[in-house]
VEXKOLTI-270435 format. One line per 10 residues: their letters; for each residue x, y negated, z of N, C-alpha, C. Coordinates in steps of 0.05 Angstrom, whole numbers. Example, Ala and Ser with C-alpha at 12.3 -4.5 7.8 and 13.67 -1.06 7.14 Angstrom:
2
as) 264/114/156/246/90/156/264/66/156 | 257/45/142/273/21/143/258/-1/157
REM end
This chain:
289
msilvnkntk) 17/24/0/0/0/0/18/-25/0 | 7/-47/-10/23/-71/-12/4/-95/-10 | 16/-119/-8/0/-143/-9/7/-159/-35 | -11/-174/-44/-8/-192/-67/-5/-178/-94 | 13/-159/-96/18/-147/-123/21/-116/-119 | 12/-102/-140/16/-73/-141/18/-64/-170 | 18/-38/-175/22/-27/-202/-1/-35/-221 | -24/-43/-210/-46/-51/-228/-48/-81/-233 | -30/-97/-221/-31/-126/-225/-24/-133/-254 | -41/-148/-266/-37/-157/-294/-24/-185/-294
vlvqgitgki) 0/-187/-305/16/-210/-302/19/-226/-328 | 18/-253/-325/24/-272/-347/50/-285/-341 | 67/-289/-361/92/-303/-358/90/-329/-373 | 91/-351/-358/91/-378/-370/121/-386/-374 | 127/-393/-399/155/-398/-406/169/-373/-415 | 155/-355/-427/166/-328/-433/187/-329/-455 | 186/-349/-473/205/-349/-495/231/-363/-489 | 233/-376/-466/258/-389/-458/280/-368/-451 | 304/-377/-449/327/-359/-444/322/-343/-418 | 315/-358/-396/311/-345/-371/285/-329/-371
graqtkymld) 264/-340/-381/239/-326/-382/240/-300/-397 | 254/-300/-420/256/-276/-436/273/-255/-421 | 295/-263/-409/312/-244/-395/298/-232/-371 | 284/-249/-356/271/-239/-331/246/-222/-338 | 234/-228/-361/212/-211/-370/221/-182/-374 | 245/-179/-386/256/-152/-391/261/-138/-364 | 272/-153/-345/277/-140/-318/251/-133/-304 | 231/-150/-307/205/-143/-294/192/-119/-307 | 194/-118/-333/183/-94/-347/198/-69/-338 | 224/-70/-336/240/-47/-327/232/-39/-299
agtnivagvt) 222/-58/-283/213/-52/-256/185/-40/-254 | 172/-39/-277/145/-28/-279/123/-48/-278 | 130/-74/-279/109/-95/-278/92/-94/-303 | 66/-97/-299/47/-96/-321/43/-124/-333 | 61/-132/-350/60/-159/-363/42/-156/-388 | 21/-172/-388/1/-169/-410/3/-192/-430 | 15/-215/-423/15/-237/-441/36/-257/-432 | 43/-275/-451/61/-297/-444/50/-323/-456 | 60/-345/-446/52/-372/-456/77/-389/-460 | 79/-400/-484/98/-421/-491/85/-438/-513
pgkegtkvyg) 79/-463/-507/66/-480/-527/83/-480/-553 | 69/-476/-576/82/-476/-602/92/-449/-611 | 90/-429/-594/100/-402/-600/78/-382/-604 | 53/-391/-605/31/-372/-608/35/-354/-633 | 28/-329/-630/30/-310/-652/56/-294/-652 | 76/-303/-636/101/-288/-633/98/-267/-611 | 118/-250/-608/118/-230/-587/146/-229/-574 | 145/-223/-548/170/-218/-532/168/-190/-521 | 186/-173/-529/185/-144/-521/157/-132/-525 | 144/-140/-547/118/-130/-553/95/-144/-539
ipvydtvkea) 101/-164/-523/81/-178/-507/72/-203/-524 | 46/-205/-529/36/-228/-545/39/-255/-530 | 47/-275/-546/51/-302/-535/29/-321/-545 | 19/-338/-527/-2/-357/-533/8/-385/-527 | -6/-404/-539/1/-432/-534/-8/-443/-507 | -30/-432/-496/-42/-441/-471/-50/-418/-453 | -53/-424/-428/-62/-404/-409/-92/-397/-415 | -107/-417/-423/-135/-412/-430/-137/-391/-452 | -121/-393/-473/-122/-374/-495/-113/-346/-486 | -93/-345/-468/-84/-319/-458/-107/-306/-441
kenhdidasv) -120/-322/-425/-142/-312/-409/-166/-302/-426 | -170/-315/-448/-192/-307/-466/-187/-280/-479 | -162/-272/-480/-155/-247/-493/-146/-225/-474 | -141/-231/-449/-131/-211/-430/-142/-216/-402 | -145/-195/-387/-150/-197/-358/-123/-204/-345 | -122/-225/-329/-97/-234/-316/-102/-239/-287 | -85/-226/-270/-88/-229/-241/-67/-249/-230 | -44/-250/-243/-22/-266/-232/-6/-279/-254 | 6/-302/-248/24/-315/-267/50/-321/-254 | 72/-318/-269/99/-326/-259/110/-346/-278
lfvpasiare) 121/-368/-267/130/-390/-283/160/-393/-284 | 171/-392/-309/199/-399/-314/199/-423/-332 | 193/-446/-321/189/-471/-336/207/-493/-324 | 214/-513/-340/229/-536/-329/215/-550/-307 | 230/-562/-288/218/-576/-265/200/-599/-275 | 207/-611/-297/192/-634/-307/163/-628/-315 | 157/-602/-321/130/-595/-328/118/-574/-309 | 131/-569/-287/122/-548/-268/94/-555/-258 | 90/-581/-251/64/-589/-240/41/-583/-259 | 44/-591/-284/21/-587/-302/18/-557/-309
cvieaaknki) 39/-542/-308/37/-513/-314/23/-498/-291 | 29/-506/-266/16/-493/-243/-13/-500/-243 | -20/-525/-248/-48/-534/-248/-63/-521/-271 | -50/-517/-294/-63/-504/-316/-70/-475/-308 | -52/-461/-294/-58/-434/-286/-81/-433/-266 | -81/-452/-247/-102/-453/-227/-129/-460/-240 | -129/-479/-259/-154/-486/-272/-166/-462/-287 | -149/-444/-295/-159/-420/-309/-163/-396/-290 | -164/-403/-264/-172/-384/-243/-154/-360/-241 | -128/-364/-244/-109/-343/-238/-104/-343/-208
klitliteht) -108/-320/-196/-108/-318/-167/-81/-322/-154 | -60/-311/-166/-33/-313/-154/-15/-327/-174 | -2/-349/-165/16/-364/-182/43/-366/-168 | 64/-357/-182/90/-356/-170/109/-375/-187 | 118/-396/-174/135/-416/-187/164/-412/-179 | 179/-402/-198/208/-396/-193/224/-421/-195 | 216/-441/-209/231/-465/-216/242/-479/-191 | 268/-487/-194/281/-504/-173/280/-533/-181 | 285/-550/-161/288/-579/-165/262/-592/-175 | 239/-581/-168/214/-594/-174/210/-618/-157
pvhdvmemks) 204/-642/-168/201/-666/-152/180/-662/-130 | 186/-672/-106/169/-666/-83/141/-677/-87 | 138/-700/-100/111/-711/-105/95/-693/-124 | 109/-681/-143/96/-662/-161/86/-638/-145 | 102/-628/-127/94/-605/-111/70/-613/-93 | 70/-636/-82/48/-646/-66/22/-647/-82 | 24/-656/-107/1/-657/-125/-9/-629/-131 | 9/-611/-138/0/-584/-145/-11/-569/-121 | 1/-574/-98/-10/-561/-73/-37/-572/-66 | -42/-598/-70/-68/-609/-65/-89/-597/-83
yidksdslli) -82/-592/-108/-100/-579/-127/-105/-550/-119 | -84/-536/-113/-86/-507/-105/-103/-504/-81 | -100/-522/-61/-115/-519/-36/-145/-522/-40 | -153/-534/-62/-182/-536/-69/-191/-515/-88 | -173/-496/-95/-180/-475/-114/-180/-448/-100 | -184/-427/-115/-183/-400/-104/-156/-387/-109 | -136/-403/-118/-110/-392/-124/-91/-394/-100 | -71/-377/-100/-49/-378/-81/-23/-384/-95 | -8/-404/-86/17/-412/-99/40/-403/-81 | 58/-388/-93/83/-381/-80/105/-397/-93
gpttpgiisp) 121/-411/-77/143/-428/-88/136/-457/-84 | 151/-475/-97/173/-470/-116/199/-460/-103 | 219/-456/-120/245/-446/-111/242/-420/-96 | 228/-402/-107/224/-375/-96/236/-354/-114 | 248/-333/-102/257/-311/-119/234/-293/-128 | 210/-297/-116/187/-282/-124/177/-262/-103 | 163/-242/-113/150/-221/-97/155/-194/-109 | 159/-175/-91/163/-147/-101/149/-127/-83 | 134/-109/-94/125/-85/-80/140/-62/-93 | 161/-53/-79/180/-34/-91/167/-10/-104
geckigilpt) 176/-4/-128/165/19/-142/139/14/-156 | 127/-10/-152/101/-17/-164/102/-41/-182 | 111/-64/-172/110/-89/-187/130/-109/-176 | 143/-123/-194/161/-145/-187/153/-169/-203 | 149/-191/-189/143/-217/-202/165/-236/-193 | 183/-243/-212/204/-261/-205/232/-250/-212 | 252/-258/-196/280/-251/-202/293/-233/-182 | 278/-221/-164/289/-204/-144/303/-180/-156 | 327/-173/-148/342/-150/-159/331/-123/-148 | 319/-107/-166/303/-84/-157/320/-63/-142
nmftpgsvgv) 346/-62/-148/363/-41/-135/367/-45/-105 | 358/-67/-95/361/-73/-66/336/-65/-50 | 316/-55/-63/290/-50/-50/282/-20/-52 | 268/-10/-32/257/17/-33/228/16/-21 | 210/33/-31/183/34/-21/182/42/9 | 164/30/23/161/38/52/139/22/65 | 142/19/91/120/7/107/128/-18/122 | 150/-30/116/159/-55/129/155/-79/110 | 139/-98/119/136/-122/104/158/-142/110 | 167/-156/89/188/-176/93/178/-203/82
isrsgtlsye) 181/-224/98/174/-251/89/198/-269/96 | 207/-284/76/231/-299/80/229/-327/68 | 239/-347/83/241/-374/72/266/-377/55 | 285/-359/58/310/-360/42/308/-339/21 | 313/-347/-4/311/-328/-26/333/-307/-25 | 358/-315/-21/380/-296/-19/376/-276/4 | 368/-286/27/365/-269/50/342/-249/46 | 322/-256/30/300/-238/26/310/-211/14 | 328/-213/-4/338/-187/-15/362/-176/-1 | 377/-193/13/399/-183/30/388/-166/53
vsailsdnni) 368/-177/66/355/-162/88/343/-136/78 | 330/-137/55/317/-113/44/339/-92/37 | 361/-101/27/383/-83/21/394/-69/46 | 396/-85/68/405/-73/93/384/-53/103 | 359/-59/101/338/-40/109/339/-15/92 | 342/-19/66/343/4/48/367/22/54 | 390/10/60/414/26/66/410/42/91 | 390/34/108/384/49/132/358/65/130 | 351/71/105/327/88/100/301/76/111 | 299/50/110/275/36/118/264/21/93
gqstvvgmga) 241/31/83/230/20/59/212/-4/65 | 205/-19/44/189/-43/46/162/-39/31 | 141/-50/43/115/-50/30/114/-72/9 | 119/-96/17/122/-119/-1/142/-138/11 | 157/-151/-7/176/-172/2/168/-198/-12 | 164/-219/4/155/-245/-6/176/-266/0 | 186/-279/-22/203/-303/-18/185/-327/-17 | 186/-342/5/167/-364/8/173/-388/-10 | 199/-392/-15/207/-417/-28/220/-435/-7 | 241/-449/-16/257/-463/4/254/-494/3
dlvagtnlid) 235/-504/-12/232/-533/-15/218/-545/10 | 221/-571/12/210/-586/35/179/-582/36 | 167/-582/13/138/-576/11/135/-549/-4 | 121/-530/7/118/-504/-6/88/-499/-11 | 83/-482/-30/55/-477/-38/39/-463/-17 | 53/-446/-1/40/-432/21/57/-433/45 | 50/-418/66/65/-419/91/67/-391/103 | 83/-389/124/88/-363/137/62/-351/147 | 44/-367/158/20/-356/169/2/-343/148 | 1/-356/124/-15/-344/102/-6/-316/96
ilklfnsdkn) 20/-312/95/31/-286/87/29/-266/111 | 33/-276/135/30/-259/159/2/-248/160 | -18/-264/154/-46/-255/154/-50/-231/135 | -38/-233/112/-41/-212/92/-27/-186/102 | -4/-188/113/10/-165/124/-6/-153/148 | -18/-171/164/-33/-162/187/-57/-145/180 | -69/-151/156/-92/-136/148/-86/-112/130 | -61/-109/123/-52/-86/106/-47/-62/123 | -64/-42/121/-63/-19/139/-37/-3/136 | -23/-5/114/1/11/110/27/-5/116
tklvvligev) 24/-30/123/48/-45/133/48/-41/163 | 69/-29/173/70/-22/202/85/-43/218 | 102/-59/205/118/-79/220/126/-100/200 | 132/-124/210/140/-147/192/166/-158/201 | 184/-162/182/209/-176/187/206/-204/175 | 210/-224/192/207/-252/185/235/-265/185 | 243/-276/162/268/-290/160/263/-319/157 | 269/-334/178/264/-363/178/290/-378/176 | 288/-404/177/312/-421/176/306/-447/189 | 327/-462/196/323/-488/209/308/-507/191
ggsqeedaae) 295/-527/203/279/-546/188/250/-540/188 | 234/-561/191/205/-558/191/195/-544/216 | 169/-537/216/156/-525/239/142/-499/232 | 148/-488/209/133/-463/201/137/-441/221 | 161/-436/231/165/-414/249/151/-419/276 | 151/-444/285/137/-450/310/106/-445/306 | 96/-453/284/68/-448/278/62/-418/275 | 80/-404/262/77/-375/259/77/-361/286 | 94/-371/304/95/-359/331/68/-360/345 | 54/-382/342/28/-385/354/9/-364/343
yiknemnkpv) 9/-361/316/-8/-342/303/-1/-313/312 | 24/-307/313/33/-280/321/24/-274/350 | 26/-294/367/18/-290/395/-11/-285/398 | -28/-299/382/-57/-297/386/-71/-277/368 | -59/-272/344/-73/-256/324/-59/-231/314 | -33/-231/314/-18/-209/301/-20/-183/317 | -28/-161/304/-30/-136/318/-8/-116/309 | 13/-127/297/36/-110/289/61/-123/299 | 82/-107/305/107/-119/315/120/-136/293 | 134/-156/303/149/-174/285/178/-177/294
vayiaggsap) 196/-174/276/225/-178/281/233/-203/265 | 249/-221/277/256/-245/264/286/-251/265 | 294/-266/245/322/-277/244/319/-305/235 | 333/-324/248/333/-352/240/360/-360/230 | 361/-368/205/386/-376/192/392/-406/197 | 417/-413/197/425/-441/199/427/-452/227 | 434/-434/246/436/-443/274/457/-464/279 | 476/-467/262/498/-486/266/493/-513/252 | 469/-516/240/463/-541/225/460/-564/244 | 475/-586/240/473/-610/257/448/-626/250
dgkrmghaga) 439/-643/268/416/-660/264/420/-677/239 | 398/-679/222/398/-697/200/415/-688/176 | 427/-664/178/444/-654/156/429/-634/140 | 428/-639/114/415/-619/96/435/-596/91 | 425/-572/95/442/-548/93/432/-531/69 | 437/-540/45/430/-525/21/402/-527/12 | 382/-523/29/354/-524/22/342/-550/29 | 323/-560/13/309/-585/19/294/-583/45 | 285/-559/52/269/-556/77/286/-552/101 | 312/-547/97/330/-540/120/343/-565/132
iveggkgsae) 326/-583/142/336/-607/155/326/-609/183 | 344/-613/202/336/-615/230/336/-644/238 | 314/-654/249/311/-681/257/306/-683/287 | 325/-695/302/321/-700/330/314/-675/346 | 325/-652/338/320/-627/352/296/-613/341 | 278/-627/328/254/-614/317/262/-596/293 | 252/-571/293/259/-553/272/286/-539/277 | 297/-542/300/323/-529/306/320/-499/309 | 342/-485/307/342/-456/311/334/-450/339 | 343/-465/359/336/-460/387/306/-462/391
skishltssg) 294/-482/379/265/-486/382/250/-462/370 | 257/-454/347/244/-432/333/247/-406/348 | 272/-401/357/277/-376/371/261/-375/397 | 260/-398/411/245/-399/436/216/-394/432 | 204/-406/412/175/-403/407/169/-374/398 | 186/-363/381/181/-335/372/185/-315/394 | 206/-319/410/211/-300/432/188/-301/453 | 178/-324/459/156/-327/478/130/-315/467 | 129/-311/441/105/-299/429/107/-269/425 | 129/-257/435/132/-228/434/148/-219/410
vkvvsflfei) 160/-237/395/176/-229/372/204/-222/381 | 215/-201/371/242/-193/376/260/-208/356 | 275/-228/366/292/-244/350/321/-234/352 | 333/-228/329/361/-218/328/380/-241/322 | 405/-237/330/425/-257/325/440/-253/299 | 441/-228/290/455/-221/265/438/-203/248 | 441/-205/221/425/-190/203/429/-160/207 | 453/-151/213/459/-123/215/444/-110/239 | 433/-126/257/419/-115/280/390/-107/272 | 380/-117/250/352/-113/243/344/-84/241
pevvkkllq) 359/-67/227/350/-39/224/346/-24/250 | 365/-27/268/363/-13/294/338/-22/309 | 333/-48/309/309/-59/323/284/-49/310 | 283/-49/284/259/-39/269/254/-10/275 | 275/6/275/271/35/280/260/39/308 | 269/25/328/259/27/355/230/20/357 | 222/-2/344/195/-11/345/176/7/330 | 186/22/310/169/40/294/166/67/307 | 181/73/328/180/99/341/153/103/355
REM end
């Protein structure tokens, strides 16, 4: 069992004919992803690996059942492409694009919040349910099917942690990269709720980082609502106040969003917080016993 995507998910690739879109489409197909169509304005009537390409999302929807869209588009047009997908009632939208202007993200998030769509990203590696479906750029060799859900604010750590789990014979139900920008399409609580209701996810590994209040908010949800164990790791513990550490969202202001604050909130909510990534498998095995 998985959340968000599975072997039956019908996927649209926006930006499919670009260099990155074309390459990642091949990797997704190799992972078993059911890609039914692509969109690149001006390329209608062409095909990529046998997949028909359309000028608009509307035309793609008229010809195919589509559950999810993944976007490999320039930051300058990311807003209009996300809104186009939402207007055409695509339920899951995954925006891989980096460096999307924050005001554009705010606009697309405002639109998404009034729709029935869910936006993952921007600056996300994507989503994978190992052995079933991959949407995005996650390297499939680092994942194995299983019952541990992974949710991460850091793209790199999402698959590094999964690789560590896999090396210790601990499989994953679904791995979700949240996206690392200051404004994100969704939040930790949204994904925790999905894992909480998935009967085959037995435990959740949460990878957070300094900056913002998502982990503190998630701690409150875990304390009051979560019925499954949660293991957490917080990256960026050495980040000084006011210093951006790689990610737009990883900024600590006056102690707010610090690693200490997040660890304190999570620990008081019953979450087992580890100091090092290599500790995660041992803790997970103990909690699953």
